[in-house]
C-alpha atoms as a printed R data frame, in Angstrom:
    type eleno elety resid chain resno       x       y      z
1   ATOM     1    CA   MET     A     1 247.277 253.652 25.942
2   ATOM     2    CA   SER     A     2 246.087 250.482 24.130
3   ATOM     3    CA   LEU     A     3 248.262 247.306 23.314
4   ATOM     4    CA   GLN     A     4 249.034 246.252 19.681
5   ATOM     5    CA   PHE     A     5 248.960 242.904 18.976
6   ATOM     6    CA   THR     A     6 250.342 240.904 15.656
7   ATOM     7    CA   ILE     A     7 249.369 237.529 17.512
8   ATOM     8    CA   GLN     A     8 248.498 234.555 15.270
9   ATOM     9    CA   ARG     A     9 247.904 231.540 17.399
10  ATOM    10    CA   SER     A    10 247.769 229.275 14.124
11  ATOM    11    CA   VAL     A    11 245.611 226.913 16.363
12  ATOM    12    CA   HIS     A    12 244.904 224.641 12.981
13  ATOM    13    CA   LEU     A    13 248.707 223.362 13.551
14  ATOM    14    CA   ARG     A    14 248.746 222.490 17.200
15  ATOM    15    CA   ARG     A    15 247.699 219.004 16.418
16  ATOM    16    CA   ASP     A    16 249.430 218.558 13.476
17  ATOM    17    CA   ASN     A    17 252.954 217.144 14.406
18  ATOM    18    CA   ALA     A    18 254.520 216.612 11.274
19  ATOM    19    CA   GLN     A    19 253.951 220.216 10.554
20  ATOM    20    CA   LEU     A    20 255.331 221.372 14.220
21  ATOM    21    CA   GLN     A    21 258.550 219.255 13.752
22  ATOM    22    CA   GLN     A    22 259.177 221.282 10.210
23  ATOM    23    CA   LEU     A    23 258.645 224.387 11.785
24  ATOM    24    CA   ARG     A    24 261.222 223.374 14.813
25  ATOM    25    CA   ASP     A    25 264.289 224.402 12.932
26  ATOM    26    CA   SER     A    26 262.948 227.819 12.262
27  ATOM    27    CA   ALA     A    27 261.305 228.587 15.678
28  ATOM    28    CA   ARG     A    28 262.186 230.817 18.515
29  ATOM    29    CA   VAL     A    29 261.913 229.623 22.043
30  ATOM    30    CA   LEU     A    30 261.016 231.587 24.768
31  ATOM    31    CA   ILE     A    31 262.124 230.306 28.325
32  ATOM    32    CA   LEU     A    32 260.349 230.662 31.514
33  ATOM    33    CA   MET     A    33 261.682 229.167 34.472
34  ATOM    34    CA   THR     A    34 259.647 228.846 37.696
35  ATOM    35    CA   ASP     A    35 257.154 231.519 37.238
36  ATOM    36    CA   LYS     A    36 259.844 234.077 35.790
37  ATOM    37    CA   ILE     A    37 261.037 235.006 32.234
38  ATOM    38    CA   ALA     A    38 264.301 234.249 31.441
39  ATOM    39    CA   THR     A    39 265.784 237.655 29.575
40  ATOM    40    CA   HIS     A    40 269.034 238.828 28.240
41  ATOM    41    CA   ASP     A    41 269.866 242.916 27.912
42  ATOM    42    CA   GLN     A    42 265.957 243.721 29.112
43  ATOM    43    CA   GLN     A    43 264.737 241.603 25.968
44  ATOM    44    CA   PRO     A    44 263.154 238.011 26.546
45  ATOM    45    CA   LEU     A    45 266.158 235.434 26.048
46  ATOM    46    CA   TRP     A    46 264.962 233.735 22.516
47  ATOM    47    CA   LEU     A    47 266.492 230.173 21.862
48  ATOM    48    CA   SER     A    48 266.177 227.802 19.363
49  ATOM    49    CA   PHE     A    49 265.928 224.230 19.622
50  ATOM    50    CA   ASP     A    50 269.298 222.845 18.563
51  ATOM    51    CA   VAL     A    51 270.650 224.610 21.478
52  ATOM    52    CA   LEU     A    52 268.426 222.989 24.108
53  ATOM    53    CA   PRO     A    53 268.329 219.497 25.307
54  ATOM    54    CA   GLU     A    54 267.004 216.845 22.825
55  ATOM    55    CA   THR     A    55 263.600 216.452 25.131
56  ATOM    56    CA   ALA     A    56 263.027 220.291 24.752
57  ATOM    57    CA   PHE     A    57 260.735 220.163 21.694
58  ATOM    58    CA   SER     A    58 258.523 217.223 23.097
59  ATOM    59    CA   ARG     A    59 258.153 219.277 26.309
60  ATOM    60    CA   SER     A    60 257.635 222.646 24.369
61  ATOM    61    CA   ILE     A    61 253.871 224.538 23.937
62  ATOM    62    CA   PHE     A    62 253.259 225.985 20.786
63  ATOM    63    CA   LEU     A    63 252.482 229.589 20.733
64  ATOM    64    CA   GLY     A    64 251.898 230.330 17.251
65  ATOM    65    CA   CYS     A    65 253.459 231.823 14.257
66  ATOM    66    CA   PHE     A    66 254.172 235.519 14.389
67  ATOM    67    CA   PRO     A    67 255.306 235.163 11.175
68  ATOM    68    CA   GLU     A    68 257.921 232.619 12.191
69  ATOM    69    CA   PRO     A    69 257.349 230.035 14.822
70  ATOM    70    CA   ILE     A    70 257.364 230.496 18.531
71  ATOM    71    CA   PHE     A    71 257.281 227.727 21.238
72  ATOM    72    CA   ALA     A    72 257.824 227.904 24.918
73  ATOM    73    CA   LEU     A    73 259.623 225.800 27.386
74  ATOM    74    CA   GLN     A    74 259.698 225.908 30.963
75  ATOM    75    CA   VAL     A    75 262.776 224.773 32.618
76  ATOM    76    CA   ASN     A    76 264.552 224.403 35.438
77  ATOM    77    CA   GLU     A    77 267.904 225.209 34.671
78  ATOM    78    CA   LEU     A    78 269.886 227.097 32.079
79  ATOM    79    CA   SER     A    79 273.281 227.316 30.661
80  ATOM    80    CA   GLN     A    80 273.123 230.186 28.865
81  ATOM    81    CA   PRO     A    81 273.738 233.776 30.297
82  ATOM    82    CA   HIS     A    82 270.401 235.192 31.626
83  ATOM    83    CA   GLU     A    83 268.665 237.242 34.038
84  ATOM    84    CA   LEU     A    84 265.484 235.893 35.711
85  ATOM    85    CA   LYS     A    85 262.207 238.663 35.892
86  ATOM    86    CA   ASP     A    86 259.070 238.413 37.730
87  ATOM    87    CA   LEU     A    87 256.183 238.801 35.085
88  ATOM    88    CA   ARG     A    88 255.226 241.869 36.416
89  ATOM    89    CA   SER     A    89 258.670 243.593 36.079
90  ATOM    90    CA   PHE     A    90 259.347 242.052 32.660
91  ATOM    91    CA   ALA     A    91 255.700 243.880 31.412
92  ATOM    92    CA   ALA     A    92 257.467 247.509 32.654
93  ATOM    93    CA   PHE     A    93 259.704 247.179 29.783
94  ATOM    94    CA   ALA     A    94 258.508 244.930 26.907
95  ATOM    95    CA   SER     A    95 256.831 245.244 23.753
96  ATOM    96    CA   ASP     A    96 253.392 244.508 23.433
97  ATOM    97    CA   ASN     A    97 253.762 241.460 21.601
98  ATOM    98    CA   ASP     A    98 256.548 239.974 23.897
99  ATOM    99    CA   ILE     A    99 253.998 240.723 26.684
100 ATOM   100    CA   ALA     A   100 251.520 238.557 24.822
101 ATOM   101    CA   HIS     A   101 253.708 235.768 24.327
102 ATOM   102    CA   VAL     A   102 255.231 235.388 27.984
103 ATOM   103    CA   PHE     A   103 251.940 235.906 29.761
104 ATOM   104    CA   PHE     A   104 250.008 233.316 27.232
105 ATOM   105    CA   ALA     A   105 252.836 230.783 27.793
106 ATOM   106    CA   SER     A   106 252.887 231.260 31.579
107 ATOM   107    CA   ALA     A   107 249.120 230.719 31.571
108 ATOM   108    CA   ILE     A   108 249.621 227.521 29.771
109 ATOM   109    CA   PHE     A   109 252.244 226.602 32.120
110 ATOM   110    CA   THR     A   110 250.172 227.309 35.293
111 ATOM   111    CA   TRP     A   111 247.184 225.508 33.967
112 ATOM   112    CA   GLN     A   112 249.413 222.469 32.956
113 ATOM   113    CA   LYS     A   113 250.933 222.541 36.740
114 ATOM   114    CA   LYS     A   114 247.632 222.606 38.422
115 ATOM   115    CA   GLN     A   115 245.926 219.775 36.036
116 ATOM   116    CA   GLN     A   116 248.401 217.343 36.172
117 ATOM   117    CA   PHE     A   117 245.761 214.446 37.117
118 ATOM   118    CA   CYS     A   118 242.004 213.750 35.817
119 ATOM   119    CA   GLY     A   119 239.490 215.198 37.938
120 ATOM   120    CA   ILE     A   120 237.148 212.450 37.017
121 ATOM   121    CA   CYS     A   121 239.507 209.236 37.232
122 ATOM   122    CA   GLY     A   122 242.478 210.678 39.090
123 ATOM   123    CA   GLY     A   123 245.017 209.091 36.340
124 ATOM   124    CA   ARG     A   124 247.873 211.731 35.001
125 ATOM   125    CA   ASN     A   125 247.057 214.195 32.378
126 ATOM   126    CA   GLN     A   126 248.830 214.047 29.268
127 ATOM   127    CA   PHE     A   127 249.145 217.443 27.564
128 ATOM   128    CA   LEU     A   128 247.960 217.450 24.002
129 ATOM   129    CA   SER     A   129 247.647 219.467 21.060
130 ATOM   130    CA   SER     A   130 250.832 221.179 21.701
131 ATOM   131    CA   GLY     A   131 250.407 221.638 25.475
132 ATOM   132    CA   HIS     A   132 246.971 222.908 25.278
133 ATOM   133    CA   GLU     A   133 244.865 220.273 25.811
134 ATOM   134    CA   ALA     A   134 244.490 217.666 28.356
């Protein structure tokens, strides 16, 4: 079985903070919690920024436009009803596109966690380009 994706990473938008801010109102936000995906009724729990804390946008990563803008956010707690699935369990029932979004977001968050400090100067890294560069 081959996977079919309709992913447009929209790399050109990652450094355009004004454009990303405009996309915020129509964006869907994928929620990850400590290496797990938040789900509801066997689907990813998609939220909008208006139901998330004020700081959520600045901590999110931009995944691209599909055609609506999609961001991902890693949180420690969540007030919305949800279930947590590990990535393997999630992949068993998810669509190809949802798998691509979740695994890409998980990879970026894992990279950020492992690269908190500069290997040259030892200073704390600041993530740029909507979370894709240190």
